[in-house]
ZAMARGU-4260 file (C-alpha; in steps of 0.2 Angstrom, whole numbers, plus 5000, padded with zeros to 4 digits):
<rodrens>
0) 5410/5848/5651 | 5394/5850/5661 | 5385/5865/5668 | 5381/5863/5686 | 5368/5870/5697
5) 5374/5871/5716 | 5358/5873/5726 | 5358/5878/5744 | 5343/5881/5755 | 5344/5898/5765
10) 5340/5898/5783 | 5321/5897/5785 | 5319/5889/5768 | 5313/5871/5766 | 5310/5859/5780
15) 5320/5856/5796 | 5331/5870/5793 | 5347/5869/5804 | 5342/5886/5812 | 5347/5904/5811
20) 5362/5901/5824 | 5371/5888/5813 | 5365/5890/5795 | 5377/5905/5792 | 5392/5899/5800
25) 5409/5896/5791 | 5408/5878/5796 | 5393/5875/5785 | 5398/5887/5771 | 5415/5879/5769
30) 5409/5862/5761 | 5400/5873/5748 | 5415/5883/5744 | 5426/5867/5743 | 5414/5859/5731
35) 5413/5874/5721 | 5432/5875/5719 | 5433/5857/5715 | 5419/5858/5701 | 5428/5874/5694
40) 5445/5865/5694 | 5437/5851/5684 | 5431/5863/5671 | 5413/5864/5675 | 5403/5880/5673
45) 5394/5882/5690 | 5380/5893/5695 | 5377/5894/5713 | 5359/5897/5719 | 5354/5901/5737
50) 5335/5897/5738 | 5325/5908/5751 | 5308/5901/5746 | 5300/5887/5736 | 5299/5899/5721
55) 5318/5900/5721 | 5319/5881/5722 | 5307/5879/5708 | 5316/5892/5697 | 5332/5882/5700
60) 5324/5865/5696 | 5316/5873/5680 | 5333/5871/5672 | 5330/5852/5671 | 5314/5854/5661
65) 5313/5844/5644 | 5307/5850/5627 | 5289/5855/5626 | 5277/5840/5624 | 5261/5838/5614
70) 5251/5835/5629 | 5257/5851/5637 | 5265/5842/5653 | 5281/5848/5661 | 5293/5834/5660
75) 5311/5831/5665 | 5324/5831/5651 | 5332/5814/5651 | 5347/5821/5640 | 5351/5836/5650
80) 5369/5842/5651 | 5366/5851/5667 | 5370/5843/5684 | 5362/5847/5701 | 5371/5847/5717
85) 5360/5850/5732 | 5369/5856/5748 | 5359/5851/5764 | 5361/5851/5782 | 5347/5838/5786
90) 5337/5824/5778 | 5322/5836/5779 | 5330/5848/5767 | 5335/5835/5754 | 5317/5829/5755
95) 5310/5846/5752 | 5320/5848/5736 | 5314/5831/5730 | 5296/5835/5735 | 5298/5851/5724
100) 5304/5840/5710 | 5288/5828/5712 | 5276/5843/5712 | 5284/5850/5696 | 5284/5834/5686
105) 5270/5824/5693 | 5255/5825/5681 | 5237/5826/5687 | 5228/5810/5687 | 5216/5816/5674
110) 5231/5819/5662 | 5241/5804/5665 | 5251/5800/5650 | 5253/5784/5641 | 5272/5784/5643
115) 5271/5784/5662 | 5275/5767/5670 | 5260/5759/5677 | 5267/5757/5695 | 5272/5776/5695
120) 5264/5793/5697 | 5280/5802/5692 | 5292/5800/5678 | 5311/5797/5682 | 5316/5813/5692
125) 5333/5821/5688 | 5347/5814/5697 | 5356/5824/5710 | 5372/5824/5720 | 5371/5827/5738
130) 5383/5838/5747 | 5381/5835/5766 | 5385/5851/5777 | 5383/5843/5794 | 5395/5831/5803
135) 5395/5813/5799 | 5380/5804/5807 | 5367/5791/5803 | 5359/5802/5790 | 5353/5796/5773
140) 5369/5800/5765 | 5378/5788/5777 | 5365/5774/5774 | 5366/5776/5756 | 5385/5776/5756
145) 5386/5792/5747 | 5402/5803/5748 | 5404/5816/5761 | 5420/5825/5755 | 5416/5840/5744
150) 5429/5835/5732 | 5422/5818/5730 | 5404/5825/5729 | 5410/5836/5714 | 5418/5821/5706
155) 5402/5810/5707 | 5392/5825/5701 | 5402/5825/5685 | 5403/5807/5683 | 5391/5794/5674
160) 5386/5783/5689 | 5368/5785/5694 | 5359/5775/5707 | 5340/5775/5705 | 5331/5774/5722
165) 5313/5770/5727 | 5302/5785/5733 | 5288/5785/5746 | 5274/5796/5742 | 5259/5799/5754
170) 5242/5805/5753 | 5246/5821/5762 | 5255/5827/5746 | 5273/5824/5753 | 5287/5812/5750
175) 5298/5801/5761 | 5316/5797/5756 | 5322/5788/5772 | 5308/5784/5784 | 5295/5789/5796
180) 5294/5784/5815 | 5276/5785/5822 | 5274/5787/5841 | 5290/5795/5844 | 5290/5802/5862
185) 5273/5794/5867 | 5272/5780/5879 | 5260/5770/5869 | 5246/5773/5857 | 5233/5763/5847
190) 5230/5762/5829 | 5227/5751/5814 | 5242/5747/5803 | 5240/5738/5787 | 5254/5733/5774
195) 5245/5728/5758 | 5234/5714/5765 | 5243/5711/5781 | 5237/5718/5797 | 5251/5722/5810
200) 5240/5730/5822 | 5221/5730/5822 | 5219/5745/5833 | 5216/5737/5850 | 5235/5733/5854
205) 5245/5746/5863 | 5259/5751/5851 | 5276/5758/5856 | 5281/5763/5839 | 5278/5760/5820
210) 5292/5763/5808 | 5289/5765/5789 | 5306/5763/5780 | 5314/5764/5764 | 5333/5763/5769
215) 5342/5751/5780 | 5343/5755/5799 | 5331/5769/5799 | 5324/5767/5817 | 5328/5759/5834
220) 5318/5757/5850 | 5329/5757/5865 | 5343/5750/5855 | 5331/5737/5847 | 5332/5739/5827
225) 5314/5741/5820 | 5319/5740/5802 | 5333/5728/5798 | 5332/5725/5780 | 5325/5740/5771
230) 5332/5741/5754 | 5329/5758/5744 | 5330/5748/5728 | 5318/5734/5732 | 5302/5741/5726
235) 5295/5738/5743 | 5291/5747/5759 | 5297/5739/5775 | 5286/5742/5790 | 5288/5737/5809
240) 5276/5739/5823 | 5283/5737/5841 | 5270/5730/5854 | 5273/5727/5873 | 5269/5710/5878
245) 5266/5706/5896 | 5268/5689/5903 | 5268/5682/5921 | 5279/5670/5930 | 5273/5656/5941
250) 5275/5668/5956 | 5264/5681/5947 | 5278/5693/5943 | 5274/5703/5927 | 5287/5703/5914
255) 5287/5714/5899 | 5295/5711/5882 | 5294/5720/5865 | 5287/5710/5851 | 5291/5717/5834
260) 5279/5713/5819 | 5286/5716/5802 | 5280/5716/5784 | 5284/5722/5767 | 5273/5728/5753
265) 5269/5741/5741 | 5258/5752/5752 | 5255/5755/5771 | 5241/5763/5779 | 5241/5769/5797
270) 5224/5774/5806 | 5227/5781/5823 | 5214/5778/5836 | 5221/5792/5847 | 5217/5810/5844
275) 5234/5813/5839 | 5250/5804/5838 | 5268/5812/5836 | 5279/5806/5822 | 5295/5810/5813
280) 5297/5809/5794 | 5314/5811/5787 | 5319/5821/5803 | 5303/5832/5802 | 5292/5832/5816
285) 5273/5832/5815 | 5256/5825/5822 | 5246/5811/5815 | 5228/5815/5817 | 5220/5805/5803
290) 5223/5790/5792 | 5240/5792/5782 | 5245/5781/5768 | 5262/5779/5760 | 5265/5770/5743
295) 5281/5765/5734 | 5287/5773/5718 | 5300/5761/5712 | 5316/5770/5705 | 5308/5787/5705
300) 5322/5798/5711 | 5341/5796/5709 | 5358/5801/5715 | 5375/5802/5708 | 5387/5790/5717
305) 5404/5782/5716
</rodrens>
């Protein structure tokens, strides 16, 4: 039977924490207790870890290190008998754990090993089971079709079905699991958006929103789906730019419609012309003040599933 690390981020740890008023409630602790009981009932040896800092997260993830390599790189153990269950209240918390995995195992460019795939900057990251602690919603767990019931999460964590998923890395040193919505809460903004060799906005058009996605159904604009066919296993990023188009009738009355321009590729670059543009990335809010690029890492991370 497997050893299991059940990792929970404490209030204030990681990104987009649910907040001091809710993190400590029995409502959120109950799924952890239920999953723990189910794992123990199945005969697993479980270690519970509550991470209060990045150092605590890193210490938990160190259990998945492989044997020492001749090149001195820290590498995940592909034959590990330990399983990881991550209890999260938000997509941002899940992203934070995966980002710590990337920082642990991504080799510096100057020490890139020969056994790393040419289209990747990280090795296959250890698979994890996701225990959602919030109510059912349009979160990443739902869009990936992962179980929400703690007993089912325990079952898949001890099973053999692993689904490898694409990972979006960016030049700010972070990762995106689900998607980013740029221009959220701002009437219009201007910026250049390029997907590989395709230009969706040259920087002159007013833009309502730009969605960069890795999972289906990530973003909508007033009920209009921006990303309709994103596939987290396709090896491609889906990008959509919503632009208002004004036309006039024979009587001179202006009519505004929204044009959505879409493209897919391996990388996307967004260069804002405005001083700052708000965005939300995996539920974490920020401000875009300079060029930001995302690129795809096919199959880099993985989840246990049914």
